[in-house]
C-alpha positions in Angstrom: 49.9 -233.5 8.1 48.4 -231.4 10.8 48.7 -227.7 10.0 50.7 -226.8 13.1 51.8 -223.3 12.0 49.7 -221.9 9.2 51.2 -219.1 7.2 49.3 -216.7 5.0 50.4 -215.5 1.6 51.8 -212.2 2.9 53.9 -214.0 5.6 55.3 -216.3 2.9 56.1 -213.4 0.6 57.9 -211.7 3.4 60.0 -214.8 4.1 60.7 -215.2 0.4 62.1 -211.7 0.4 64.2 -212.5 3.5 65.8 -215.4 1.6 66.0 -213.4 -1.7 64.2 -215.9 -3.9 62.0 -213.5 -5.7 58.2 -213.4 -6.1 56.3 -216.6 -5.2 54.0 -217.6 -8.0 52.3 -220.5 -6.2 52.4 -222.2 -2.8 51.0 -225.4 -1.4 50.9 -227.0 2.0 52.8 -230.3 1.9 51.5 -233.5 3.4 53.7 -235.6 5.7 56.1 -234.9 8.6 55.5 -235.0 12.3 57.6 -232.0 13.5 57.4 -229.5 10.6 54.8 -227.5 8.6 56.1 -227.3 5.1 55.1 -225.3 2.0 56.1 -225.9 -1.6 57.0 -222.5 -3.2 57.3 -221.9 -6.9 59.1 -218.8 -8.2 60.0 -217.8 -11.7 63.4 -219.4 -11.3 63.1 -222.4 -9.0 61.1 -224.5 -6.6 61.6 -224.5 -2.9 60.3 -226.1 0.3 59.8 -223.7 3.3 59.7 -225.5 6.6 58.5 -224.2 9.9 60.0 -226.4 12.6 57.3 -226.9 15.2 59.2 -229.5 17.2 62.7 -228.2 17.1 64.6 -225.4 18.8 66.6 -222.7 17.0 69.9 -224.3 18.0 68.7 -227.7 16.8 67.7 -226.4 13.4 70.9 -224.4 13.1 72.9 -227.6 13.8 70.8 -229.4 11.2 71.4 -226.7 8.6 75.1 -226.8 9.4 75.2 -230.5 8.9 73.4 -230.2 5.5 76.0 -227.7 4.5 78.8 -230.1 5.4 77.1 -232.9 3.4 76.9 -230.5 0.4 80.7 -229.8 0.7 81.3 -233.6 0.5 78.9 -233.9 -2.5 76.5 -236.2 -0.6 73.1 -236.3 -2.3 70.7 -234.7 0.1 68.7 -231.5 0.9 70.4 -228.2 -0.1 69.7 -225.3 2.3 69.2 -221.8 0.9 71.0 -219.0 2.6 69.1 -215.8 3.3 70.3 -212.4 2.0 72.3 -211.8 5.2 74.0 -215.1 4.9 72.1 -216.9 7.6 70.4 -220.3 7.0 67.7 -220.1 9.7 65.1 -217.5 10.3 62.7 -217.0 13.2 59.0 -216.4 12.7 56.3 -216.5 15.3 58.9 -217.8 17.7 59.7 -220.8 15.6 62.8 -221.6 13.4 62.3 -221.6 9.7 64.6 -222.7 6.9 64.4 -222.9 3.1 65.5 -225.8 1.0 65.8 -226.5 -2.7 63.0 -228.8 -3.9 64.3 -232.2 -4.9 62.6 -233.9 -7.9 62.3 -237.6 -7.1 59.9 -240.3 -6.1 59.5 -242.4 -3.0 59.4 -246.2 -3.7 57.8 -248.4 -1.2 58.8 -251.7 -2.8 62.5 -251.3 -3.4 64.3 -253.6 -5.9 67.6 -255.2 -5.1 69.4 -252.8 -7.4 67.8 -249.8 -5.5 68.9 -251.3 -2.2 72.4 -251.7 -3.5 72.5 -248.0 -4.3 71.1 -247.1 -0.8 73.8 -249.3 0.7 76.5 -247.5 -1.3 75.2 -244.1 -0.3 75.2 -245.1 3.4 78.8 -246.2 3.2 79.7 -242.9 1.5 78.0 -241.1 4.4 79.9 -243.1 7.0 83.2 -242.0 5.5 82.4 -238.3 6.1 84.0 -237.2 9.4 81.3 -236.7 12.1 81.3 -233.0 13.2 81.7 -232.3 16.9 78.3 -230.6 17.3 76.3 -233.9 16.7 74.8 -235.7 19.7 76.6 -238.9 20.7 73.4 -240.9 21.4 70.5 -241.8 19.2 67.5 -239.5 19.8 65.2 -242.5 20.5 67.7 -245.1 21.4 68.1 -247.2 24.5 68.9 -244.1 26.6 65.4 -242.9 26.1 63.5 -246.1 26.8 62.9 -245.1 30.4 60.3 -242.6 29.1 58.1 -245.7 28.6 59.5 -248.2 31.1 58.8 -245.7 34.0 55.4 -244.6 32.6 53.2 -247.2 34.3 51.5 -247.9 30.9 51.1 -251.3 29.3 53.0 -253.6 31.7 53.7 -256.2 29.0 55.3 -253.7 26.6 57.3 -252.1 29.4 58.7 -255.5 30.5 59.5 -256.4 26.9 61.2 -253.1 26.3 63.3 -253.4 29.4 64.3 -256.9 28.5 65.2 -255.8 24.9 67.3 -253.0 26.3 69.4 -255.5 28.2 69.8 -257.7 25.2 70.8 -254.8 22.9 73.3 -253.1 25.2 75.3 -256.3 25.5 76.2 -255.8 21.8 77.6 -252.3 22.5 81.2 -253.5 22.0 83.9 -250.8 22.1 85.4 -252.3 19.0 82.4 -251.3 16.9 83.2 -248.1 14.9 81.2 -245.0 15.4 80.7 -242.0 13.1 78.1 -239.9 11.3 74.9 -241.8 11.0 71.5 -240.7 9.5 69.5 -242.9 11.9 66.2 -242.9 10.0 66.7 -244.2 6.5 63.3 -245.6 5.8 62.0 -246.0 2.3 60.2 -242.7 2.5 63.4 -240.8 3.2 65.0 -242.0 -0.1 64.2 -240.4 -3.4 64.7 -242.1 -6.8 64.4 -241.2 -10.4 63.9 -244.5 -12.2 66.4 -246.8 -10.6 68.8 -244.0 -9.8 69.1 -242.7 -6.3 68.5 -238.9 -6.2 68.8 -238.1 -2.5 68.6 -239.4 1.1 66.7 -236.8 3.1 65.5 -235.9 6.6 68.7 -235.8 8.7 66.9 -234.7 11.9 68.0 -237.8 13.8 71.6 -237.6 12.7 74.2 -238.3 15.4 77.7 -239.7 16.1 76.8 -243.3 16.8 77.4 -246.9 15.9 77.8 -247.2 12.1 76.2 -250.7 12.1 73.1 -249.2 13.7 72.5 -247.1 10.6 72.5 -250.3 8.5 70.2 -252.0 11.0 67.7 -249.2 11.1 67.8 -249.0 7.3 67.1 -252.7 7.0 64.0 -252.2 9.2 62.9 -249.3 7.0 63.6 -250.7 3.5 63.9 -254.5 3.7 60.4 -255.7 4.6 58.1 -257.5 2.2 54.7 -259.0 2.5 56.1 -261.9 4.6 58.1 -259.8 7.0 61.9 -259.2 7.1 63.5 -260.1 3.8 67.0 -261.6 4.1 67.6 -261.3 0.3 66.8 -257.6 0.6 69.2 -257.2 3.5 71.8 -259.0 1.4 71.4 -256.5 -1.4 71.6 -253.5 1.0 74.8 -254.9 2.7 76.3 -255.8 -0.7 76.0 -252.2 -1.8 77.4 -251.0 1.4 80.5 -253.2 1.1 81.1 -252.0 -2.4 82.2 -248.7 -0.7 83.2 -249.7 2.9 84.0 -253.2 4.1 82.3 -254.3 7.3 84.5 -255.7 10.1 83.9 -259.2 11.3 82.5 -257.7 14.5 80.1 -255.5 12.6 78.9 -258.5 10.6 78.3 -260.5 13.8 76.5 -257.6 15.4 74.2 -256.7 12.4 71.3 -259.0 13.4 71.2 -257.5 16.9 71.3 -254.0 15.5 68.4 -254.7 13.1 66.5 -255.8 16.1 67.6 -252.6 17.8 66.2 -250.5 15.0 62.8 -252.3 15.2 62.7 -252.0 19.0 63.6 -248.3 18.9 60.9 -247.6 16.3 58.3 -249.5 18.4 59.4 -247.5 21.4 59.1 -244.2 19.4 55.6 -245.1 18.2 54.4 -246.1 21.7 55.8 -242.9 23.3 54.4 -240.7 20.5 50.9 -242.1 20.5 50.5 -243.0 24.2 52.5 -240.2 26.0 53.4 -237.3 23.8 50.3 -237.0 21.6 47.9 -239.7 22.7 45.9 -240.9 19.7 43.6 -243.9 20.1 43.5 -244.5 16.4 47.3 -244.9 16.3 47.7 -246.5 19.7 48.5 -250.0 18.2 51.0 -248.8 15.6 53.9 -249.8 17.8 52.9 -253.5 17.5 54.1 -253.9 13.9 57.7 -253.1 15.0 57.2 -255.1 18.2 56.5 -258.2 16.1 59.3 -257.4 13.6 61.9 -257.2 16.4 60.8 -260.6 17.7 60.9 -262.0 14.2 64.4 -260.8 13.5 66.0 -262.1 16.7 64.2 -265.5 16.2 66.2 -266.2 13.0 69.1 -268.6 13.8 72.3 -266.6 13.7 74.0 -269.1 11.3 71.1 -268.8 8.9 71.2 -265.0 9.1 74.9 -264.9 8.4 74.8 -267.4 5.6 71.9 -265.5 3.9 73.2 -262.0 4.2 77.0 -262.4 3.8 
């Protein structure tokens, strides 16, 4: 991870004092993340992660910390935010918002087993039954409403044409009968922590919004149900089976799932293109969007009857 906002030992000690966690025995810069600079802090009593939010405003981080507090109230397994001595959850340092989280002991598993996917599905269903707070956005941060960032860019005519066509195909599926609610929006395998086969936490709620519930399952399928051959229908079946242990999908949601899996792949392809061609141009990563481009085309090429019979 790029070291966006380096902090020295004295600065970290000062922030540790602000949050009242005692003397820091050791600290390490953590790898990973595109919008945060994070440090692992160890004290005599506990382990924490201190995050400097390079790509978020104070209000956005305050909203995120508020959501995490709500999830804690409902007992949902995710990040626990530490309050400062004055009761606040977000500090400002060098003009950037900072918050402190309890460290979660768990492992990321790239190749998820069917039993792991069942547990992820159950947890998503539990999440979807928590009332969506009014402060959440009502559109997905890199959903169809943002596609014009690329389609109007003048870059890569073939991709722009494909993205515009996919937007038309996807929005047809936005049926008013589809339920909306609190969604994570980015449940890829690296946002789920396990201990053995037990799910410990689903983390990184930065993309959370009040949106189509079926979108969350579709994006999660993109992020967890791929194997060496591509999209795995048996893995999607395990994910959906777990979900339906806790919340039954309506017939309309079942019919819409294939399109919303495609939507997840298209949105991820769009995000990668925008990130590596427009926001932070990076020649080495300029083709990363093609993996999800291909996956979206693969998903929608599956005959609907075959998809439904394989998944449900």
